[in-house]
C-alpha positions in Angstrom: 170.2 11.8 -3.6 166.9 9.1 -3.0 166.7 5.9 -4.6 164.1 2.9 -3.8 165.3 0.5 -1.6 163.2 -3.1 -1.7 163.6 -4.6 1.9 164.1 -8.0 1.8 165.1 -9.1 5.7 163.5 -6.4 7.8 165.6 -5.6 10.8 165.5 -7.9 14.0 163.8 -10.8 11.7 165.0 -13.9 10.3 162.9 -14.1 7.5 164.2 -13.6 4.1 161.8 -12.5 1.3 162.2 -12.5 -2.1 160.6 -9.8 -5.3 158.8 -12.0 -7.8 159.3 -10.4 -11.1 156.8 -12.0 -12.9 154.3 -11.0 -10.8 155.9 -8.2 -9.0 155.0 -9.3 -5.6 156.9 -9.9 -2.5 157.0 -13.8 -1.4 158.7 -15.5 1.7 161.5 -17.4 0.5 163.5 -18.8 3.3 163.4 -18.5 7.0 167.3 -17.8 8.5 169.0 -20.9 10.8 170.9 -18.8 11.9 170.8 -17.1 16.2 171.2 -13.7 14.6 168.8 -11.7 13.7 169.4 -8.3 10.9 170.7 -5.6 12.8 169.7 -3.2 10.1 166.6 -3.8 7.1 168.8 -5.3 4.7 167.9 -5.2 0.8 168.0 -4.0 -2.7 168.3 -0.8 -4.3 165.8 -1.1 -7.5 167.1 -0.7 -11.0 170.8 -1.1 -10.3 173.1 -4.0 -11.1 176.5 -5.7 -9.6 179.2 -7.1 -10.8 177.5 -10.2 -9.1 174.2 -9.5 -11.8 172.2 -9.1 -9.3 170.8 -5.4 -7.7 173.1 -3.3 -5.2 172.4 -4.5 -1.7 171.5 -2.4 0.9 171.0 -1.8 4.5 168.5 0.9 5.5 169.4 3.1 8.5 166.1 4.0 10.5 165.2 3.8 14.4 162.3 1.5 13.4 162.0 -1.4 11.2 160.5 -0.9 7.7 
């Protein structure tokens, strides 16, 4: 199975990006003020919809950050 994931928070980072759906570009949404960094690349699965109305969340586990 293959599907596309848009990464919003790269592994080891605290920058939170979001997709501007009008332009299709990524933009910095906010800096996460927390002592931890994300342990994996975090984002969403494109063309899906969860019960909360947002795309399904995804954590991408790879040897290096995307």
